[in-house]
N, C-alpha and C positions, 0 to 999 in steps of 0.2 A: 250471139252476143252483139250488142250495139257497139259499132266502131267508135262512136263518140265517147264511150266510157273507157276506152283503152288507156289513155294517158293517166286516168285516175286509178286503174287497177294494176298497171304494170309500170316498172321503172326501167327506162332505157338509158343506159350509160352513155355519156357523150364520148365522141371520138377523141377529144383532147383530154389528157390526164389533168386532174385537179392540181392547183398550185401546192407546192410543198408546204407542209404544216409543222416542220421541225421547229423546236424552240430556238430563240436567238442564241447565238454562239456564246454570248456573255452571261447567259442565264443558266447554264448547266456546266457540269464538269469542272476541270481544274481552273479554267479561266474565270468561272463564276466564283470559285473559292478565293482566288487571288484578288478579284475585284472587291469582294465583300470583306475579306479579312485584312488585306494589305493596302488597298487603295480606295477605301469607302469614302473618305473625306480628304480634303487637301492636307489636313494635319497628319492623318494616317499615311498619306502618300509621301510627305516630307520625311517623316520618321523612318518609313521603310527604305527610302532612297539613302538616307544618311547611314542607317544600319548596314545595308548591303555594301555601301562604299567602304565603311570602316572594316567590316569583316573581310571584304574582298582584298583590301589593302594588306592586312596582316596575313591572309591566306596566301596571296601571291608571294609575299616575302618569305613565308615559311616554305612554300613549295620550291622557290628558287634556291633556298639554302639546302633543303633536303635532297633535291634532285641533282644539283650541279656542284655543290661544295661539300656537303656532309660526307664523312668517311664511315661507312657502316661495317667495315672490317671487324671492328670491336665486337659486333654481334655475331656474325656468322663464323668468325674464327674462334669464338669462345663459347659456343653453344653447350658443349659438354660441361665446362666449368660453371656456366650459369644454371645448368640443370641439376648438377649433383655436387658442385663445389670444386675448388681447386685441389683440395687435399684428398678427395675421394679416390680410392685406388682404381686405376684404369681397368685392371683385369676384373673388377667387380661391378662395372657399369651395367652388366647384363641384369643385375638384380633390380636396379631402378627401371630398366626397360620392362622387365617382367611385372613389376608393380603397376606400371602404367597400363600394360595390357589387361591386367586383372580389373583395374578400376574402370577402364573404358568398356570392357565386356559387361560388367555388372551394371554400370550406369545405363548403357543402352538396353540391356535386358529389362531394367526397371522402367525405362521409357516405353518399351514394348508392352509391358504388363499394365502400367498405370496411365499411359497416355498414348501419344502417337507422334511421329515425325511429320511436320507439316511440309507442304510442297515448297514453301519458301526456303526452308533449311536444305532440302534436297537440291534445289537450284543453286544455292550458295556453295554447297559442297562440290557440286559438279563443276561450277566455275573455277573454284580453287584447284580441283584436280586437273582440269584442262590447262590452266595457267602454269601449273608446275611442270608440264611437259612442253608446252608451246614456247614459253619464254626462254628456257635454256637452249632449245633447238634454234630459235631465231638469233640468240646471242652469239652463236658461232660465226655469224656472217658480219658481225660488227668489227670494225678495225680496232686493233689493240693500240693503246697509247704508247708513245716511245718511252724508252728507258735511258736515263742520263747517268753517266759515270764521270767523276771529276778527274782532271788530269793537270799536273804541273810538273816542274822540274824536280821536285823532292817528294811528292806525294807517293805513298806506298800503294800502287795501283792494284785493285782487287782482281781476283779471278772469279768469274761468275759462271756457275753451273746452270744450264738450261736444257730444255727438251725441245727438239725439233722433229718434225715429221719428214719422211722421205719426199724430196722435191720441194720442200718449203724454202723460200728465198728470204733471207734476212739481210737487211741493209744496215751497214755501219757507217756513221758519218763522224769525222773528226772536225768539230766546229770550234775554231778559235774564238775567244772572248776578248776583243780588242777595244771595246768601248765601255764607258762607265755605265751606260744604261743596260748593258748585257748582264750586269751583276745584280739587277733588281729581281726579287723573288717572283714578282708577277709576270716576268717574261718566260717562266717555265710552265709548261703544260704537259704533264706526264709523270712517270715514276722516277724518283731519285734514289739511287742505291743508299740504304740507310739501315744497315744491320745494327740495331741498338745493343746487341750483346757484344759488340766489338767497338773499340774506340776509333776515332778519326775516320768516320765514314765519309762518303762523298758529300752528303748533306752537311756534315760538320765542317769539312774543309771549305766547301762553297760558302757557308755562312760566315766563317772566319775571314775569307777573302773579301766577301761583300762588305763586312764591317770596315775593313781597311780601305776599300775603294769607294764605297757609296756613302757610308755614315761619317767617316773621318774627313774633315775638311781643313787643310788640303789632304788629298789621299796619300797614303804612305806607299802605295803600289801604283805604278803607271801601267795600265793594261795595254797601252799602245806599243810598249816594248815587247816584242814577241820573236823568239828564235827557237821555239819548241818544235822538235821533229818527232812525230809519233807514227806507229804502225799498229794494225790490229792483227791479232793471232787467234786462230780457231784450233782447239785441241779436241781429240776424241776422248772417250772415257778411259783409255789406257795412258793418257798423258802425252800422246804423240801429236806434234804440230801437223795438221792436215791442210791448213790454208793460212796465208799471210798477205796482207795488203802492202803496197809500197809505202815507204816513209813519206810523211807529208812535207818534209823539208821545213824550212823556216818561213814558208809562205803563210800569210794570214787568211788565205782562202780555204774554204772547206774541202775536205777530201772524202769522197764517197766510195765505199767498197761493198759489193754485193756478193753474198755467199749462198749457195744452194746445198741443202743437207743431202748427203748421198744415201742415208738410211735413217729410219726412225730410231731415236734413242737419246742418250745423254751426250751433251757436248759442253765445252767450256770456251768462253771468250775472255780475252784480256787485251791490254795494250802494252807496248814496249817503247822505251825511249831510245833515240839514237845517241843521245848524250845526256849525262846527268847534270843537274844543277843549271839547266837551261832556263831562261826567263820566259814567262808566258803562262797563260791558263787557257784550257780548252775543255769542252765537253766531248765525251764519246757518246754519241746518240745512236741507239739501237732501235730500229723500226721492225714491225711485223714479228714481234716476239711476245709470246703470252706470258703474263705474270700470273702464275697459277695459285690456287688456293693453298693455304698453309695449315688446314685442319688435319687432324690425325687420320681421318678417313681418306682424304684426298692424297695424303702422303703414302698411305698404304696402297691405294690404287696405282700410284705412280711406280712404287717399288715392284708391285706385282706385274706391271706391264713392261717396265724398262730396267728393273733391277735397282740396286742402291746407287745413290749419286756418286760421282767420281771423287776419290781422295786425291787432292792436289798437292803439289810440292811447295806451295807457297804458304808457309806456316803462319797462321793467324790472319790471313788476308783473303780467305775464300768466303764466298757467300752464295746464295741461290736466287734465282729469279722467282721468288715467291713473295707473298704480300707482307709477311713479317720482316722481310729484308728490304722492302721497297716502301718509299713514302710518296704518296700521290700529291702533286702540287697543281694548282690551277683549277679551272672549271672543266667539267665533263660536258659532253653532249647528252641529250636524252637517251640516245641509243647506247652510249657507254654506261649510263646509269643502270639500264636494264642488264647490260652484259657484265659489268664489274661489281655492281652492288646488289641488285635484286636477284639475278640468276644464281650467284653462289649461295645465297640464303635459301632459295628454293631447292637447290641441289642437296644442301645439308638436311633439309627438313622433309624432302620428298618421300624417302623410304619410311620414316616414322609415320608420316601422314597417311600413306596408303595402307600401312600395316594396321594403324588404328582404325581406318575406315573399314577394312575387311573384318577385323575383330568386332567392331561395333555393329556392323551389318549382321553378322552371325548372331550376336547377342540379342539385337532387336528382333530378328526373325524368330528366334526361339521364344522370346517373351510374347510377341504378338501371336504366334501360332498357338502357344499354350492357353492364352486367355480367350482366343476367338475361334478355336477349332470347332468343327461342326460334327464331329463323330466321337464316340466314346471308346475308351481303351480299358479293358478289364485287366486288373492286376491280381496276382495271387492273394488269396485270403490271408489277412494278418500281416502282409508284407510291410505295410506302413507302420503298424505298431511295433514290429520287430526292429525295423530300422530306427524308429524314434527312441526306443529304449536302449538300443545299442549305442546310438549317438550320445545319449545322456550319460551312460556308464563311462564311455571313453572320455567324455568331457569332464566328468568328475575326476578321473585319473589325471587328466591334463592339469586341472586346477590344483590337485595335490602336489604335482611336480613343480608348479609355479610357486606355490606357497612355501614349500620347503627348499626352494632354490635348486631343484634337480633339473636345471636346464642345460647342463653341459659344462663340467669342470675337467673332465677327462674323456678320452675317446669312447669308453663304454657308456658313460652317462649321456654324452651327447648323442650317441647312436640310439640309445633308448628313448631320449626325448624326441628325436626326429621321427622315430618309429611311431610313437604315440601320436604326435602331431599329424603324421601321414595317415594313420588309421582314423583319426578324428575327421580329417578332411574327406577321406573316402566315404565314411559312414554318413556324414552330413550331406555330402553331394548326392549320394544315392537317395537319401531321404528327401532332399529337395527335388530331385528328378521325379520321384513318385508323386510329389505334390504338383509339379508342373504338368505331369501327364494327366492328372485328374482334371486340371484346368479350372476355370472359374475363379472363385475366391481363394481356392487352394494355391493358385499361382502366386498370389501375394505373399503367402507364408513361405513358399519355396524361395522366392527372391530374398525375403528377409533373412532366411537361414543362410543363404549364400553370402550375403553381406556380413552376417555375424561371423562366419568362419573365415572370411577374408582378413579380418583384423589381426588375429594371431599369425596368420601366414605372412602378412605384410610386415608386421613387427619383427618376425624372425628373419625375413629377407633383409630388412634394414640393419638389424643389430648383428646378425649372424649367430653362430653357436660356438662357444669356447670349446676347444678340444676337437673341433671338426675341421679337417683340411679342405674339404670341398666347399663348405659354407663357413669360412673363417669369420671370426668376430671382427667387426669394424669399430674402432674407437669412436666415441660420439663426437670428438673434436674434428673428425674427418668428414662428418656430414655437413652439407651446405647446399646453397643454391635453391632452386625451386623445390627440390625434394624436401628440404628442411622446412621451407615455408608452408608447404601443403601438409607436412606431418604435424607441425605445431597447430595449424588451423583445424585439421580434422580431429585431432585428439581433444583440443579445447572445446570445439563446438559440440562434439558428441557427448563428452563427459559433463559439460556445463549444463546441458538441457535437463537431465533428471535432478541435478543439484538445485538448479534454479526453480524447478517445479516444487521441490520439497520446501525450499525457502519461502516461496510465495504462499504455499499452504500453511507453513508454520507461522508466518507473520499474521495470517488471519485466524490462527488458532484461538480457541477460547481459553487455553491454558496460558496464564500470564508469563510463566518462565520461558515457555517455548516461543511465544510471540516476542518477548523481550530479546532473547538471544538472536533470533533471526533478524529482528529489526536492527540490533546493534551491528551485526555482521554486515548486513546490506549497506547501512549508512556509512560505516567505516571504510569499507572497500570502495564504495562509490565516491567517497570524499578524498581519496588518495589517487594521485596520477599513476597511470600504469607504469611509467618509466621508473617511478619510485619503488613500486612493488617488484619490478624486475631487478633493480639493484639490491633490494632486500633479499630476493631469492638467490642472488649471486654472492652477496657479501655478508649478510646479517644472519641468515638461517643457520649456517654452520656454528655460530657462537652459542646457539641454544642447546647444543649437545644432542643427545638421543640418536647419535649416529647420522645426523643430518649432513654433516660435512662429507660423509662417505657416499651420499646419494649423488648419482650422476647429475651434472649440471642441466642436461636436457630434461631430465625428469623433474627437477625443481622448477624450471621455467614453465614446463607444461602444467604443473600444479598451479603456479601463479596465474598463468593465462586462463586456466579453467575456473579458478575461484573468482577472478576479476570479472569474467564474462557471466558467471552464474549469478553474481549480485545484480547485474543489469537485467539479465533475463528474468530474475525473480520479480522485479518491478514491472517488466513488460507483461508477464503472465498474470501478476496480481491485477493489473488493469483489465485483463480479459475476464478474470474471475468476478470482478465487480459488475460486469455487464449482465451476468445471468440474473433473470428476474427471480425475486424471492418466492413468487408463486410456485415455481418449479421445485424449489427446495422444500417448500411446505408439502407439495404433492408427493415428493419422494419420501418424506417422513411419514406421510399418511399411508403410503403403500408398505411401510414397514422396513424401508431401507435404512441401514445404519450409515454413519458418515463416510466410511470407506467406500461402500458400493455407490453411494450417492455421488461422491466426487469422481469415482472411476467411470461410472456409466452415464452420468448426466452433466456434471459441472465441467470437468476437465476437457472432454471432447469439444464442447461448445466454446469454451474459453480459448482454447488453442486456435480454433478456426478464426476467431475474431482478431487475433494478434499475429497472424502469419506474416504480414508485411514487416511488422516491428521485429519479430524474431529473426527474419532473414536479414533485415537491416543491421541488427547487432552482429550476426555472423559475418557479414561483409566487412563491417568495421573491424572485427577481430582479425580477419584475413589480412587487412592492410596494416593493422597495428603490429603484426609479427615482425615488421621491419625494425622495430625498436630494439630487438635482441642484439642488433649489431653493436650497440654500445657496451655490451659485456663480453664481446669477443666471439659471438656465434655468427658465422658468416652465411646467413640465409641469402635470399635473392639479391637484396640491396647490398648486403655485406660482400657477397661474391663480386658484384660489380665494382665496389670500392676497392677490393683487392686488386682487380685487374687494372683499374685506373691508377692505383698507387704504386704499381711496379714500374719503375722508370725503364727497365730493360725491355719491356714489351712494346714500347712505342705508342701506347694508347693514352698516354697522359694528356694529350692535347684534344681528346675527343670525349669529354664528359657529357656534352649535350646529347650526342648520339646514344651513349650508354644509358643514361637516365631516361631518355625518351622511350627507349625500348622497354625498360623496366615498367614505365608508366603504362605502355600499351598492354603488357602482360597482365598487370593488375586490373586494368579496365576489362580485358577479355574475360578473366575469371570472375570478376564482380558482376559483369553483365550476364554471364551464364547462370550464376547463382540467383540474380534478380529474375531472370526469365523462368527459372525453375520455381521460384516463389510465386510468380504470377500464374503459372500453370496450376500449382497446388491451390491457390486462392480461388481460381475459377470453379474448382470442384467443391468448395466449402461455402461457409455462410456469406462470404463476400459476394459470390455470384447470386445467391438467393436474394440478398438485399437489393442488388442492382436490378434484378428482374421484377421485384415487387414494388419498387419505388416508382 
């Protein structure tokens, strides 16, 4: 080979690497998107800067209030009341918990059969789970805010029960208030003893003194006159004095007393006066003492660990170092927000969250395994048919008992009803299991059967059975909170769908009388505000007779919500029906299909896919509109919060912003989940097809 042709026949790479050929930084990725969409022109840049400045201003203000000033005790101290209502029997709360477990299990099984859990949801749930353990653990190392108790020459000094660990050092400081500025509320940063179930608390006495010293000009009390001598006493749970500080004398200087707990358990602190009717006002400040949670679960844990709190000899003046007896004043640090506000909420919701996560994981695993399994399982011949017919027969017996009111008026009838319901559940579950074992499309039928059998079970758990001691009947006026909101929403959404479908088909019927009746119903209901219909269900329906006054109020309101929603759904579905091309209808008639089969097989499936977003939008609207039932005395989620805020003895009257903000967050979470489910369903229907073909 000629050496002169080597350069043309072979490529010899240079020793130096070629220059980088990456695209400019502003031409790809997030920076490119920001430059093109936010800062493309000077006008866009100006609008972007102004928008971010305004949003940032309000966001900073909101976070400053939420983290350093807001009191979220109204939420985590009242989770049970917000979930099931204030009047719901405490011993029956397990029913609501069981209902939640059933719904979570079936919902996640449905996701496993009809969809999948994306990686983003797994990451979010993992972050929440880690946060629920890490934040309470780190909160233990945050310093507790001080506790303030009011002292003067006539005030009935409280005895405060508290829990201390062995070796824990608690600091007591008698701090005289000898200047006018000492009585301004902004000078306090910590908890003030404020048991609202008793009169003349420390906060009340301090507020009264502040009025006479700060607000009244000239002041009626001279704080500089001080001859109050105080001492601190520590008692054990048996009422024996185990430690006492020296008296402060008449000196206006602060007196500090440190006490170390000899063992873990209940103790009591108080203050004593050396002389009655002495002049002067002071704070008893207590440092390094935990103000514990006031929830029923936390109280049960304390009793289990340390026994019941001490019974003191000071009638009417004892309180506890818990949050319902203490009022926080001043600003917190960020660490204290995590320790005092966020951590208690996580502790109250941690067990339900992980229980729901476990149950949901099992349900999702069963559903996903059923529909995606790679091997076949042989079942005994005829087992599916036997279980199907057996379930149908028992269901018929169950319907007969419901129609004739044989649901439990005495112990024998209630036992028979529960036996039939139990047999129905067993037969349907076994039938659904055979379908899940078959896998494929049969899995969908199995999940649908489980959802169908869950409704009578849930209604039985909610209402109870008359004449049965273990599952006693709960009056409808005892239901409330999130449970009642979801009950109204579920019943109205499920029942209104078939009614709305029938009304939509009836309005397009060729029979004039059918079309006229459906049109009149739809237009009348859509033309009346929902709150008017709710009042009608509460006050007007009983006057029509026919036993309507004896129908439970919850049933009447469920009927009102169902009919109201069905009228709107009818128009939504009618819009979908009009989209179907006439050529398909003519082809169906040419194939010999009558109107029933044409609507069932061709028209309705396509029409419903077209209007999935509108149907879900109406469902979300109904879910939020259930809050209107509060005006007729039904305490759903918003009504329960109003009850908590309206009770002056709870001490939550001053925190409506925190309460309603939490309610708004709950409504947003459930509405977002419903909207997300709608988007997932839409991706499997005509919406996805249209997007792919355009």
